[in-house]
mmJSON file of the N, C-alpha and C atoms, coordinates in Angstrom:
{"data_MODEL":{"atom_site":{
"group_PDB":["ATOM","ATOM","ATOM","ATOM","ATOM","ATOM","ATOM","ATOM","ATOM","ATOM","ATOM","ATOM","ATOM","ATOM","ATOM","ATOM","ATOM","ATOM","ATOM","ATOM","ATOM","ATOM","ATOM","ATOM","ATOM","ATOM","ATOM","ATOM","ATOM","ATOM","ATOM","ATOM","ATOM","ATOM","ATOM","ATOM","ATOM","ATOM","ATOM","ATOM","ATOM","ATOM","ATOM","ATOM","ATOM","ATOM","ATOM","ATOM","ATOM","ATOM","ATOM","ATOM","ATOM","ATOM","ATOM","ATOM","ATOM","ATOM","ATOM","ATOM","ATOM","ATOM","ATOM","ATOM","ATOM","ATOM","ATOM","ATOM","ATOM","ATOM","ATOM","ATOM","ATOM","ATOM","ATOM","ATOM","ATOM","ATOM","ATOM","ATOM","ATOM","ATOM","ATOM","ATOM","ATOM","ATOM","ATOM","ATOM","ATOM","ATOM","ATOM","ATOM","ATOM","ATOM","ATOM","ATOM","ATOM","ATOM","ATOM","ATOM","ATOM","ATOM","ATOM","ATOM","ATOM","ATOM","ATOM","ATOM","ATOM","ATOM","ATOM","ATOM","ATOM","ATOM","ATOM","ATOM","ATOM","ATOM","ATOM","ATOM","ATOM","ATOM","ATOM","ATOM","ATOM","ATOM","ATOM","ATOM","ATOM","ATOM","ATOM","ATOM","ATOM","ATOM","ATOM","ATOM","ATOM","ATOM","ATOM","ATOM","ATOM","ATOM","ATOM","ATOM","ATOM","ATOM","ATOM","ATOM","ATOM","ATOM","ATOM","ATOM","ATOM","ATOM","ATOM","ATOM","ATOM","ATOM","ATOM","ATOM","ATOM","ATOM","ATOM","ATOM","ATOM","ATOM","ATOM","ATOM","ATOM","ATOM","ATOM","ATOM","ATOM","ATOM","ATOM","ATOM","ATOM","ATOM","ATOM","ATOM","ATOM","ATOM","ATOM","ATOM","ATOM","ATOM","ATOM","ATOM","ATOM","ATOM","ATOM","ATOM","ATOM","ATOM","ATOM","ATOM","ATOM","ATOM","ATOM","ATOM","ATOM","ATOM","ATOM","ATOM","ATOM","ATOM","ATOM","ATOM","ATOM","ATOM","ATOM","ATOM","ATOM","ATOM","ATOM","ATOM","ATOM","ATOM","ATOM","ATOM","ATOM","ATOM","ATOM","ATOM","ATOM","ATOM","ATOM","ATOM","ATOM","ATOM","ATOM","ATOM","ATOM","ATOM"],
"id":[1,2,3,4,5,6,7,8,9,10,11,12,13,14,15,16,17,18,19,20,21,22,23,24,25,26,27,28,29,30,31,32,33,34,35,36,37,38,39,40,41,42,43,44,45,46,47,48,49,50,51,52,53,54,55,56,57,58,59,60,61,62,63,64,65,66,67,68,69,70,71,72,73,74,75,76,77,78,79,80,81,82,83,84,85,86,87,88,89,90,91,92,93,94,95,96,97,98,99,100,101,102,103,104,105,106,107,108,109,110,111,112,113,114,115,116,117,118,119,120,121,122,123,124,125,126,127,128,129,130,131,132,133,134,135,136,137,138,139,140,141,142,143,144,145,146,147,148,149,150,151,152,153,154,155,156,157,158,159,160,161,162,163,164,165,166,167,168,169,170,171,172,173,174,175,176,177,178,179,180,181,182,183,184,185,186,187,188,189,190,191,192,193,194,195,196,197,198,199,200,201,202,203,204,205,206,207,208,209,210,211,212,213,214,215,216,217,218,219,220,221,222,223,224,225,226,227,228,229,230,231,232,233,234],
"type_symbol":["N","C","C","N","C","C","N","C","C","N","C","C","N","C","C","N","C","C","N","C","C","N","C","C","N","C","C","N","C","C","N","C","C","N","C","C","N","C","C","N","C","C","N","C","C","N","C","C","N","C","C","N","C","C","N","C","C","N","C","C","N","C","C","N","C","C","N","C","C","N","C","C","N","C","C","N","C","C","N","C","C","N","C","C","N","C","C","N","C","C","N","C","C","N","C","C","N","C","C","N","C","C","N","C","C","N","C","C","N","C","C","N","C","C","N","C","C","N","C","C","N","C","C","N","C","C","N","C","C","N","C","C","N","C","C","N","C","C","N","C","C","N","C","C","N","C","C","N","C","C","N","C","C","N","C","C","N","C","C","N","C","C","N","C","C","N","C","C","N","C","C","N","C","C","N","C","C","N","C","C","N","C","C","N","C","C","N","C","C","N","C","C","N","C","C","N","C","C","N","C","C","N","C","C","N","C","C","N","C","C","N","C","C","N","C","C","N","C","C","N","C","C","N","C","C","N","C","C","N","C","C","N","C","C"],
"label_atom_id":["N","CA","C","N","CA","C","N","CA","C","N","CA","C","N","CA","C","N","CA","C","N","CA","C","N","CA","C","N","CA","C","N","CA","C","N","CA","C","N","CA","C","N","CA","C","N","CA","C","N","CA","C","N","CA","C","N","CA","C","N","CA","C","N","CA","C","N","CA","C","N","CA","C","N","CA","C","N","CA","C","N","CA","C","N","CA","C","N","CA","C","N","CA","C","N","CA","C","N","CA","C","N","CA","C","N","CA","C","N","CA","C","N","CA","C","N","CA","C","N","CA","C","N","CA","C","N","CA","C","N","CA","C","N","CA","C","N","CA","C","N","CA","C","N","CA","C","N","CA","C","N","CA","C","N","CA","C","N","CA","C","N","CA","C","N","CA","C","N","CA","C","N","CA","C","N","CA","C","N","CA","C","N","CA","C","N","CA","C","N","CA","C","N","CA","C","N","CA","C","N","CA","C","N","CA","C","N","CA","C","N","CA","C","N","CA","C","N","CA","C","N","CA","C","N","CA","C","N","CA","C","N","CA","C","N","CA","C","N","CA","C","N","CA","C","N","CA","C","N","CA","C","N","CA","C","N","CA","C","N","CA","C","N","CA","C","N","CA","C","N","CA","C"],
"label_alt_id":[null,null,null,null,null,null,null,null,null,null,null,null,null,null,null,null,null,null,null,null,null,null,null,null,null,null,null,null,null,null,null,null,null,null,null,null,null,null,null,null,null,null,null,null,null,null,null,null,null,null,null,null,null,null,null,null,null,null,null,null,null,null,null,null,null,null,null,null,null,null,null,null,null,null,null,null,null,null,null,null,null,null,null,null,null,null,null,null,null,null,null,null,null,null,null,null,null,null,null,null,null,null,null,null,null,null,null,null,null,null,null,null,null,null,null,null,null,null,null,null,null,null,null,null,null,null,null,null,null,null,null,null,null,null,null,null,null,null,null,null,null,null,null,null,null,null,null,null,null,null,null,null,null,null,null,null,null,null,null,null,null,null,null,null,null,null,null,null,null,null,null,null,null,null,null,null,null,null,null,null,null,null,null,null,null,null,null,null,null,null,null,null,null,null,null,null,null,null,null,null,null,null,null,null,null,null,null,null,null,null,null,null,null,null,null,null,null,null,null,null,null,null,null,null,null,null,null,null,null,null,null,null,null,null],
"label_comp_id":["MET","MET","MET","MET","MET","MET","GLY","GLY","GLY","THR","THR","THR","SER","SER","SER","THR","THR","THR","ALA","ALA","ALA","ARG","ARG","ARG","VAL","VAL","VAL","PHE","PHE","PHE","ASP","ASP","ASP","ASP","ASP","ASP","ALA","ALA","ALA","LEU","LEU","LEU","ALA","ALA","ALA","LEU","LEU","LEU","PRO","PRO","PRO","VAL","VAL","VAL","GLU","GLU","GLU","GLN","GLN","GLN","ARG","ARG","ARG","LEU","LEU","LEU","ALA","ALA","ALA","LEU","LEU","LEU","VAL","VAL","VAL","ASP","ASP","ASP","VAL","VAL","VAL","LEU","LEU","LEU","LEU","LEU","LEU","GLY","GLY","GLY","SER","SER","SER","LEU","LEU","LEU","ASN","ASN","ASN","SER","SER","SER","PRO","PRO","PRO","ILE","ILE","ILE","ASP","ASP","ASP","PRO","PRO","PRO","GLN","GLN","GLN","ILE","ILE","ILE","GLU","GLU","GLU","ARG","ARG","ARG","LEU","LEU","LEU","TRP","TRP","TRP","MET","MET","MET","ASP","ASP","ASP","GLU","GLU","GLU","VAL","VAL","VAL","GLU","GLU","GLU","ARG","ARG","ARG","ARG","ARG","ARG","VAL","VAL","VAL","ALA","ALA","ALA","GLN","GLN","GLN","ILE","ILE","ILE","GLU","GLU","GLU","SER","SER","SER","GLY","GLY","GLY","ASP","ASP","ASP","ALA","ALA","ALA","THR","THR","THR","LEU","LEU","LEU","ILE","ILE","ILE","ASP","ASP","ASP","GLY","GLY","GLY","GLU","GLU","GLU","GLU","GLU","GLU","ALA","ALA","ALA","PHE","PHE","PHE","SER","SER","SER","ARG","ARG","ARG","LEU","LEU","LEU","ARG","ARG","ARG","ALA","ALA","ALA","LYS","LYS","LYS","TYR","TYR","TYR","ARG","ARG","ARG","GLY","GLY","GLY"],
"label_asym_id":["A","A","A","A","A","A","A","A","A","A","A","A","A","A","A","A","A","A","A","A","A","A","A","A","A","A","A","A","A","A","A","A","A","A","A","A","A","A","A","A","A","A","A","A","A","A","A","A","A","A","A","A","A","A","A","A","A","A","A","A","A","A","A","A","A","A","A","A","A","A","A","A","A","A","A","A","A","A","A","A","A","A","A","A","A","A","A","A","A","A","A","A","A","A","A","A","A","A","A","A","A","A","A","A","A","A","A","A","A","A","A","A","A","A","A","A","A","A","A","A","A","A","A","A","A","A","A","A","A","A","A","A","A","A","A","A","A","A","A","A","A","A","A","A","A","A","A","A","A","A","A","A","A","A","A","A","A","A","A","A","A","A","A","A","A","A","A","A","A","A","A","A","A","A","A","A","A","A","A","A","A","A","A","A","A","A","A","A","A","A","A","A","A","A","A","A","A","A","A","A","A","A","A","A","A","A","A","A","A","A","A","A","A","A","A","A","A","A","A","A","A","A","A","A","A","A","A","A","A","A","A","A","A","A"],
"label_entity_id":["1","1","1","1","1","1","1","1","1","1","1","1","1","1","1","1","1","1","1","1","1","1","1","1","1","1","1","1","1","1","1","1","1","1","1","1","1","1","1","1","1","1","1","1","1","1","1","1","1","1","1","1","1","1","1","1","1","1","1","1","1","1","1","1","1","1","1","1","1","1","1","1","1","1","1","1","1","1","1","1","1","1","1","1","1","1","1","1","1","1","1","1","1","1","1","1","1","1","1","1","1","1","1","1","1","1","1","1","1","1","1","1","1","1","1","1","1","1","1","1","1","1","1","1","1","1","1","1","1","1","1","1","1","1","1","1","1","1","1","1","1","1","1","1","1","1","1","1","1","1","1","1","1","1","1","1","1","1","1","1","1","1","1","1","1","1","1","1","1","1","1","1","1","1","1","1","1","1","1","1","1","1","1","1","1","1","1","1","1","1","1","1","1","1","1","1","1","1","1","1","1","1","1","1","1","1","1","1","1","1","1","1","1","1","1","1","1","1","1","1","1","1","1","1","1","1","1","1","1","1","1","1","1","1"],
"label_seq_id":[1,1,1,2,2,2,3,3,3,4,4,4,5,5,5,6,6,6,7,7,7,8,8,8,9,9,9,10,10,10,11,11,11,12,12,12,13,13,13,14,14,14,15,15,15,16,16,16,17,17,17,18,18,18,19,19,19,20,20,20,21,21,21,22,22,22,23,23,23,24,24,24,25,25,25,26,26,26,27,27,27,28,28,28,29,29,29,30,30,30,31,31,31,32,32,32,33,33,33,34,34,34,35,35,35,36,36,36,37,37,37,38,38,38,39,39,39,40,40,40,41,41,41,42,42,42,43,43,43,44,44,44,45,45,45,46,46,46,47,47,47,48,48,48,49,49,49,50,50,50,51,51,51,52,52,52,53,53,53,54,54,54,55,55,55,56,56,56,57,57,57,58,58,58,59,59,59,60,60,60,61,61,61,62,62,62,63,63,63,64,64,64,65,65,65,66,66,66,67,67,67,68,68,68,69,69,69,70,70,70,71,71,71,72,72,72,73,73,73,74,74,74,75,75,75,76,76,76,77,77,77,78,78,78],
"pdbx_PDB_ins_code":[null,null,null,null,null,null,null,null,null,null,null,null,null,null,null,null,null,null,null,null,null,null,null,null,null,null,null,null,null,null,null,null,null,null,null,null,null,null,null,null,null,null,null,null,null,null,null,null,null,null,null,null,null,null,null,null,null,null,null,null,null,null,null,null,null,null,null,null,null,null,null,null,null,null,null,null,null,null,null,null,null,null,null,null,null,null,null,null,null,null,null,null,null,null,null,null,null,null,null,null,null,null,null,null,null,null,null,null,null,null,null,null,null,null,null,null,null,null,null,null,null,null,null,null,null,null,null,null,null,null,null,null,null,null,null,null,null,null,null,null,null,null,null,null,null,null,null,null,null,null,null,null,null,null,null,null,null,null,null,null,null,null,null,null,null,null,null,null,null,null,null,null,null,null,null,null,null,null,null,null,null,null,null,null,null,null,null,null,null,null,null,null,null,null,null,null,null,null,null,null,null,null,null,null,null,null,null,null,null,null,null,null,null,null,null,null,null,null,null,null,null,null,null,null,null,null,null,null,null,null,null,null,null,null],
"Cartn_x":[-130.497,-130.199,-129.713,-128.708,-128.105,-128.751,-129.003,-129.69,-128.624,-129.265,-128.341,-127.413,-127.971,-127.174,-126.076,-126.344,-125.283,-124.171,-124.611,-123.702,-122.71,-123.346,-122.557,-121.577,-121.937,-121.152,-119.945,-120.302,-119.076,-118.184,-118.808,-117.951,-117.08,-117.555,-116.817,-115.701,-115.977,-115.057,-113.866,-114.211,-113.119,-112.295,-112.78,-112.204,-111.1,-111.295,-110.326,-108.874,-107.942,-106.605,-106.454,-105.393,-105.41,-105.238,-104.56,-104.541,-105.889,-106.732,-107.975,-108.983,-108.832,-109.541,-109.253,-107.952,-107.631,-108.259,-108.242,-108.911,-110.364,-111.088,-112.417,-112.785,-111.764,-112.055,-111.963,-110.965,-110.82,-112.02,-112.675,-113.855,-115.069,-115.183,-116.269,-116.182,-114.92,-114.801,-115.062,-114.607,-114.919,-116.403,-117.162,-118.619,-119.367,-118.722,-119.378,-119.645,-119.127,-119.216,-118.799,-117.927,-117.31,-116.128,-115.862,-114.784,-113.438,-112.531,-111.358,-110.126,-109.365,-108.188,-107.161,-106.734,-105.94,-104.593,-104.009,-102.774,-103.053,-104.139,-104.596,-104.874,-105.653,-105.885,-104.647,-103.563,-102.417,-101.645,-101.692,-100.903,-101.563,-102.889,-103.624,-103.233,-103.381,-102.882,-101.51,-100.692,-99.171,-99.177,-99.97,-99.97,-100.432,-101.586,-102.174,-101.137,-100.547,-99.593,-98.371,-97.911,-96.896,-97.321,-98.538,-99.009,-99.104,-99.79,-99.821,-98.47,-97.472,-96.133,-95.554,-95.857,-95.426,-96.15,-97.284,-98.061,-97.415,-97.277,-96.883,-95.448,-94.62,-93.195,-93.019,-94.12,-93.983,-93.368,-93.316,-92.725,-93.74,-94.933,-96.043,-96.538,-96.879,-97.219,-98.781,-99.639,-101.054,-101.653,-102.721,-103.625,-105.042,-105.867,-107.227,-108.045,-109.084,-109.93,-110.205,-110.685,-111.025,-109.858,-108.661,-107.49,-107.192,-107.352,-106.996,-107.804,-109.076,-110.15,-109.978,-109.656,-109.32,-108.146,-107.043,-105.963,-106.259,-107.025,-107.451,-108.292,-109.326,-110.053,-109.288,-108.399,-107.363,-106.602,-106.025,-105.043,-105.85,-107.076,-107.759,-108.819,-108.825,-109.777,-108.996,-107.785,-106.994,-105.901],
"Cartn_y":[53.251,52.797,54.014,53.869,55.064,55.322,56.516,56.819,56.825,56.835,56.857,58.031,59.162,60.422,60.381,59.983,59.721,58.68,57.577,56.622,57.132,58.003,58.707,59.637,60.424,61.312,60.531,59.448,58.56,58.147,57.552,57.14,58.21,59.35,60.535,61.031,60.939,61.358,60.278,58.974,57.944,58.055,58.563,58.673,59.821,60.683,61.899,61.523,62.245,62.041,62.117,61.529,61.682,62.975,63.983,65.278,65.992,65.712,66.257,65.562,64.216,63.576,64.069,64.451,64.872,66.33,67.163,68.431,68.316,67.23,67.036,66.679,65.673,65.283,66.461,67.386,68.586,69.456,69.493,70.527,69.709,68.434,67.657,67.628,67.365,67.441,68.893,69.739,71.147,71.549,70.881,71.185,70.518,69.784,69.05,70.057,71.236,72.219,71.836,70.81,70.483,71.327,71.752,72.548,71.568,72.25,71.533,72.388,71.693,72.432,72.412,73.748,73.804,73.025,72.882,72.14,70.554,70.073,68.673,68.496,69.437,69.216,69.161,70.08,70.184,68.834,68.252,66.953,65.816,65.881,64.788,64.9,66.1,66.306,65.826,66.148,65.689,64.21,63.512,62.041,61.555,62.041,61.731,61.828,62.936,63.128,62.291,61.917,60.981,59.622,59.138,57.819,57.608,58.673,58.86,58.741,59.423,59.372,57.945,57.342,55.888,54.948,55.082,54.397,54.522,55.924,56.203,55.771,55.779,55.471,53.88,53.208,51.685,51.293,52.153,51.761,51.229,51.344,50.678,49.496,48.5,47.242,47.373,47.268,47.379,45.998,45.955,44.715,45.064,44.284,44.625,44.702,45.414,45.568,44.306,43.165,42.012,41.39,41.332,40.827,41.709,43.069,43.84,43.376,43.385,43.03,41.667,40.685,39.28,39.288,40.008,40.167,40.76,41.887,42.387,41.522,40.84,39.8,38.809,38.133,37.265,37.803,38.957,39.597,39.832,40.296,40.76,39.763,38.597,37.523,36.796,37.014,36.459,35.723],
"Cartn_z":[-94.715,-96.101,-96.831,-97.639,-98.291,-99.654,-99.872,-101.202,-102.292,-103.477,-104.713,-104.768,-104.377,-104.587,-103.555,-102.362,-101.374,-101.629,-102.244,-102.749,-103.846,-104.643,-105.789,-105.125,-104.134,-103.585,-102.975,-102.171,-101.665,-102.754,-103.842,-105.055,-105.46,-105.779,-106.327,-105.383,-103.897,-103.065,-102.988,-103.021,-103.086,-104.343,-105.353,-106.675,-106.711,-105.77,-105.696,-105.256,-105.815,-105.341,-103.832,-103.242,-101.688,-101.107,-101.777,-101.273,-101.163,-102.24,-102.286,-101.369,-101.14,-100.107,-98.739,-98.442,-97.211,-96.89,-98.056,-97.927,-97.519,-98.225,-98.096,-96.64,-96.065,-94.706,-93.682,-94.092,-93.176,-93.181,-94.394,-94.448,-93.597,-93.928,-93.384,-91.899,-91.345,-89.928,-89.356,-89.978,-89.539,-89.543,-90.451,-90.479,-89.342,-88.559,-87.466,-86.249,-86.33,-85.319,-83.958,-83.864,-82.531,-82.355,-81.186,-80.804,-81.015,-81.854,-82.121,-81.617,-80.955,-80.37,-81.627,-82.011,-83.264,-83.169,-81.982,-81.76,-82.066,-81.551,-81.725,-83.22,-83.828,-85.284,-86.079,-85.71,-86.626,-86.285,-85.156,-84.787,-85.52,-85.67,-86.499,-87.966,-88.504,-89.868,-90.292,-89.237,-89.481,-89.493,-88.6,-88.584,-89.872,-90.241,-91.6,-92.732,-92.815,-93.899,-93.693,-92.481,-92.344,-92.863,-92.504,-92.895,-94.446,-94.958,-96.479,-97.247,-96.601,-97.211,-97.041,-95.973,-95.74,-96.873,-97.004,-97.994,-99.448,-99.668,-101.164,-101.273,-100.24,-100.572,-100.463,-100.156,-100.038,-98.671,-97.695,-96.402,-95.534,-95.857,-95.009,-95.617,-94.639,-95.173,-94.83,-95.917,-95.819,-95.788,-94.91,-95.044,-95.034,-95.679,-95.777,-94.463,-94.283,-93.272,-92.478,-93.15,-92.448,-91.818,-92.464,-91.827,-90.596,-90.724,-89.514,-88.384,-88.519,-87.472,-86.938,-87.882,-87.387,-86.52,-86.809,-85.846,-84.562,-84.598,-83.37,-82.438,-83.094,-82.424,-81.67,-82.447,-81.861,-80.829,-81.01,-79.96,-78.64,-78.665,-77.457,-76.905,-77.497,-76.876,-75.698,-75.543,-74.444,-74.886],
"occupancy":[1.0,1.0,1.0,1.0,1.0,1.0,1.0,1.0,1.0,1.0,1.0,1.0,1.0,1.0,1.0,1.0,1.0,1.0,1.0,1.0,1.0,1.0,1.0,1.0,1.0,1.0,1.0,1.0,1.0,1.0,1.0,1.0,1.0,1.0,1.0,1.0,1.0,1.0,1.0,1.0,1.0,1.0,1.0,1.0,1.0,1.0,1.0,1.0,1.0,1.0,1.0,1.0,1.0,1.0,1.0,1.0,1.0,1.0,1.0,1.0,1.0,1.0,1.0,1.0,1.0,1.0,1.0,1.0,1.0,1.0,1.0,1.0,1.0,1.0,1.0,1.0,1.0,1.0,1.0,1.0,1.0,1.0,1.0,1.0,1.0,1.0,1.0,1.0,1.0,1.0,1.0,1.0,1.0,1.0,1.0,1.0,1.0,1.0,1.0,1.0,1.0,1.0,1.0,1.0,1.0,1.0,1.0,1.0,1.0,1.0,1.0,1.0,1.0,1.0,1.0,1.0,1.0,1.0,1.0,1.0,1.0,1.0,1.0,1.0,1.0,1.0,1.0,1.0,1.0,1.0,1.0,1.0,1.0,1.0,1.0,1.0,1.0,1.0,1.0,1.0,1.0,1.0,1.0,1.0,1.0,1.0,1.0,1.0,1.0,1.0,1.0,1.0,1.0,1.0,1.0,1.0,1.0,1.0,1.0,1.0,1.0,1.0,1.0,1.0,1.0,1.0,1.0,1.0,1.0,1.0,1.0,1.0,1.0,1.0,1.0,1.0,1.0,1.0,1.0,1.0,1.0,1.0,1.0,1.0,1.0,1.0,1.0,1.0,1.0,1.0,1.0,1.0,1.0,1.0,1.0,1.0,1.0,1.0,1.0,1.0,1.0,1.0,1.0,1.0,1.0,1.0,1.0,1.0,1.0,1.0,1.0,1.0,1.0,1.0,1.0,1.0,1.0,1.0,1.0,1.0,1.0,1.0,1.0,1.0,1.0,1.0,1.0,1.0,1.0,1.0,1.0,1.0,1.0,1.0],
"B_iso_or_equiv":[0.0,0.0,0.0,0.0,0.0,0.0,0.0,0.0,0.0,0.0,0.0,0.0,0.0,0.0,0.0,0.0,0.0,0.0,0.0,0.0,0.0,0.0,0.0,0.0,0.0,0.0,0.0,0.0,0.0,0.0,0.0,0.0,0.0,0.0,0.0,0.0,0.0,0.0,0.0,0.0,0.0,0.0,0.0,0.0,0.0,0.0,0.0,0.0,0.0,0.0,0.0,0.0,0.0,0.0,0.0,0.0,0.0,0.0,0.0,0.0,0.0,0.0,0.0,0.0,0.0,0.0,0.0,0.0,0.0,0.0,0.0,0.0,0.0,0.0,0.0,0.0,0.0,0.0,0.0,0.0,0.0,0.0,0.0,0.0,0.0,0.0,0.0,0.0,0.0,0.0,0.0,0.0,0.0,0.0,0.0,0.0,0.0,0.0,0.0,0.0,0.0,0.0,0.0,0.0,0.0,0.0,0.0,0.0,0.0,0.0,0.0,0.0,0.0,0.0,0.0,0.0,0.0,0.0,0.0,0.0,0.0,0.0,0.0,0.0,0.0,0.0,0.0,0.0,0.0,0.0,0.0,0.0,0.0,0.0,0.0,0.0,0.0,0.0,0.0,0.0,0.0,0.0,0.0,0.0,0.0,0.0,0.0,0.0,0.0,0.0,0.0,0.0,0.0,0.0,0.0,0.0,0.0,0.0,0.0,0.0,0.0,0.0,0.0,0.0,0.0,0.0,0.0,0.0,0.0,0.0,0.0,0.0,0.0,0.0,0.0,0.0,0.0,0.0,0.0,0.0,0.0,0.0,0.0,0.0,0.0,0.0,0.0,0.0,0.0,0.0,0.0,0.0,0.0,0.0,0.0,0.0,0.0,0.0,0.0,0.0,0.0,0.0,0.0,0.0,0.0,0.0,0.0,0.0,0.0,0.0,0.0,0.0,0.0,0.0,0.0,0.0,0.0,0.0,0.0,0.0,0.0,0.0,0.0,0.0,0.0,0.0,0.0,0.0,0.0,0.0,0.0,0.0,0.0,0.0],
"pdbx_formal_charge":[null,null,null,null,null,null,null,null,null,null,null,null,null,null,null,null,null,null,null,null,null,null,null,null,null,null,null,null,null,null,null,null,null,null,null,null,null,null,null,null,null,null,null,null,null,null,null,null,null,null,null,null,null,null,null,null,null,null,null,null,null,null,null,null,null,null,null,null,null,null,null,null,null,null,null,null,null,null,null,null,null,null,null,null,null,null,null,null,null,null,null,null,null,null,null,null,null,null,null,null,null,null,null,null,null,null,null,null,null,null,null,null,null,null,null,null,null,null,null,null,null,null,null,null,null,null,null,null,null,null,null,null,null,null,null,null,null,null,null,null,null,null,null,null,null,null,null,null,null,null,null,null,null,null,null,null,null,null,null,null,null,null,null,null,null,null,null,null,null,null,null,null,null,null,null,null,null,null,null,null,null,null,null,null,null,null,null,null,null,null,null,null,null,null,null,null,null,null,null,null,null,null,null,null,null,null,null,null,null,null,null,null,null,null,null,null,null,null,null,null,null,null,null,null,null,null,null,null,null,null,null,null,null,null],
"auth_seq_id":[1,1,1,2,2,2,3,3,3,4,4,4,5,5,5,6,6,6,7,7,7,8,8,8,9,9,9,10,10,10,11,11,11,12,12,12,13,13,13,14,14,14,15,15,15,16,16,16,17,17,17,18,18,18,19,19,19,20,20,20,21,21,21,22,22,22,23,23,23,24,24,24,25,25,25,26,26,26,27,27,27,28,28,28,29,29,29,30,30,30,31,31,31,32,32,32,33,33,33,34,34,34,35,35,35,36,36,36,37,37,37,38,38,38,39,39,39,40,40,40,41,41,41,42,42,42,43,43,43,44,44,44,45,45,45,46,46,46,47,47,47,48,48,48,49,49,49,50,50,50,51,51,51,52,52,52,53,53,53,54,54,54,55,55,55,56,56,56,57,57,57,58,58,58,59,59,59,60,60,60,61,61,61,62,62,62,63,63,63,64,64,64,65,65,65,66,66,66,67,67,67,68,68,68,69,69,69,70,70,70,71,71,71,72,72,72,73,73,73,74,74,74,75,75,75,76,76,76,77,77,77,78,78,78],
"auth_comp_id":["MET","MET","MET","MET","MET","MET","GLY","GLY","GLY","THR","THR","THR","SER","SER","SER","THR","THR","THR","ALA","ALA","ALA","ARG","ARG","ARG","VAL","VAL","VAL","PHE","PHE","PHE","ASP","ASP","ASP","ASP","ASP","ASP","ALA","ALA","ALA","LEU","LEU","LEU","ALA","ALA","ALA","LEU","LEU","LEU","PRO","PRO","PRO","VAL","VAL","VAL","GLU","GLU","GLU","GLN","GLN","GLN","ARG","ARG","ARG","LEU","LEU","LEU","ALA","ALA","ALA","LEU","LEU","LEU","VAL","VAL","VAL","ASP","ASP","ASP","VAL","VAL","VAL","LEU","LEU","LEU","LEU","LEU","LEU","GLY","GLY","GLY","SER","SER","SER","LEU","LEU","LEU","ASN","ASN","ASN","SER","SER","SER","PRO","PRO","PRO","ILE","ILE","ILE","ASP","ASP","ASP","PRO","PRO","PRO","GLN","GLN","GLN","ILE","ILE","ILE","GLU","GLU","GLU","ARG","ARG","ARG","LEU","LEU","LEU","TRP","TRP","TRP","MET","MET","MET","ASP","ASP","ASP","GLU","GLU","GLU","VAL","VAL","VAL","GLU","GLU","GLU","ARG","ARG","ARG","ARG","ARG","ARG","VAL","VAL","VAL","ALA","ALA","ALA","GLN","GLN","GLN","ILE","ILE","ILE","GLU","GLU","GLU","SER","SER","SER","GLY","GLY","GLY","ASP","ASP","ASP","ALA","ALA","ALA","THR","THR","THR","LEU","LEU","LEU","ILE","ILE","ILE","ASP","ASP","ASP","GLY","GLY","GLY","GLU","GLU","GLU","GLU","GLU","GLU","ALA","ALA","ALA","PHE","PHE","PHE","SER","SER","SER","ARG","ARG","ARG","LEU","LEU","LEU","ARG","ARG","ARG","ALA","ALA","ALA","LYS","LYS","LYS","TYR","TYR","TYR","ARG","ARG","ARG","GLY","GLY","GLY"],
"auth_asym_id":["A","A","A","A","A","A","A","A","A","A","A","A","A","A","A","A","A","A","A","A","A","A","A","A","A","A","A","A","A","A","A","A","A","A","A","A","A","A","A","A","A","A","A","A","A","A","A","A","A","A","A","A","A","A","A","A","A","A","A","A","A","A","A","A","A","A","A","A","A","A","A","A","A","A","A","A","A","A","A","A","A","A","A","A","A","A","A","A","A","A","A","A","A","A","A","A","A","A","A","A","A","A","A","A","A","A","A","A","A","A","A","A","A","A","A","A","A","A","A","A","A","A","A","A","A","A","A","A","A","A","A","A","A","A","A","A","A","A","A","A","A","A","A","A","A","A","A","A","A","A","A","A","A","A","A","A","A","A","A","A","A","A","A","A","A","A","A","A","A","A","A","A","A","A","A","A","A","A","A","A","A","A","A","A","A","A","A","A","A","A","A","A","A","A","A","A","A","A","A","A","A","A","A","A","A","A","A","A","A","A","A","A","A","A","A","A","A","A","A","A","A","A","A","A","A","A","A","A","A","A","A","A","A","A"],
"auth_atom_id":["N","CA","C","N","CA","C","N","CA","C","N","CA","C","N","CA","C","N","CA","C","N","CA","C","N","CA","C","N","CA","C","N","CA","C","N","CA","C","N","CA","C","N","CA","C","N","CA","C","N","CA","C","N","CA","C","N","CA","C","N","CA","C","N","CA","C","N","CA","C","N","CA","C","N","CA","C","N","CA","C","N","CA","C","N","CA","C","N","CA","C","N","CA","C","N","CA","C","N","CA","C","N","CA","C","N","CA","C","N","CA","C","N","CA","C","N","CA","C","N","CA","C","N","CA","C","N","CA","C","N","CA","C","N","CA","C","N","CA","C","N","CA","C","N","CA","C","N","CA","C","N","CA","C","N","CA","C","N","CA","C","N","CA","C","N","CA","C","N","CA","C","N","CA","C","N","CA","C","N","CA","C","N","CA","C","N","CA","C","N","CA","C","N","CA","C","N","CA","C","N","CA","C","N","CA","C","N","CA","C","N","CA","C","N","CA","C","N","CA","C","N","CA","C","N","CA","C","N","CA","C","N","CA","C","N","CA","C","N","CA","C","N","CA","C","N","CA","C","N","CA","C","N","CA","C","N","CA","C","N","CA","C","N","CA","C","N","CA","C","N","CA","C"],
"pdbx_PDB_model_num":[1,1,1,1,1,1,1,1,1,1,1,1,1,1,1,1,1,1,1,1,1,1,1,1,1,1,1,1,1,1,1,1,1,1,1,1,1,1,1,1,1,1,1,1,1,1,1,1,1,1,1,1,1,1,1,1,1,1,1,1,1,1,1,1,1,1,1,1,1,1,1,1,1,1,1,1,1,1,1,1,1,1,1,1,1,1,1,1,1,1,1,1,1,1,1,1,1,1,1,1,1,1,1,1,1,1,1,1,1,1,1,1,1,1,1,1,1,1,1,1,1,1,1,1,1,1,1,1,1,1,1,1,1,1,1,1,1,1,1,1,1,1,1,1,1,1,1,1,1,1,1,1,1,1,1,1,1,1,1,1,1,1,1,1,1,1,1,1,1,1,1,1,1,1,1,1,1,1,1,1,1,1,1,1,1,1,1,1,1,1,1,1,1,1,1,1,1,1,1,1,1,1,1,1,1,1,1,1,1,1,1,1,1,1,1,1,1,1,1,1,1,1,1,1,1,1,1,1,1,1,1,1,1,1]
}}}
């Protein structure tokens, strides 16, 4: 169960502008102490930035999570 202070941190993080959320993700992932190949990390950051740009420009068609999972279940059930 998530504590009140944890929920508040999540709410505060989600209220940040996209660029600040990306920076927060970078810091949090770095804090996991897993070895990260700098080239792979850069490629992922490029991909994230590309996707954010598509969303902000309106070039991406967004669907909610439930719809996405519903489509995936239908696709992979056979």
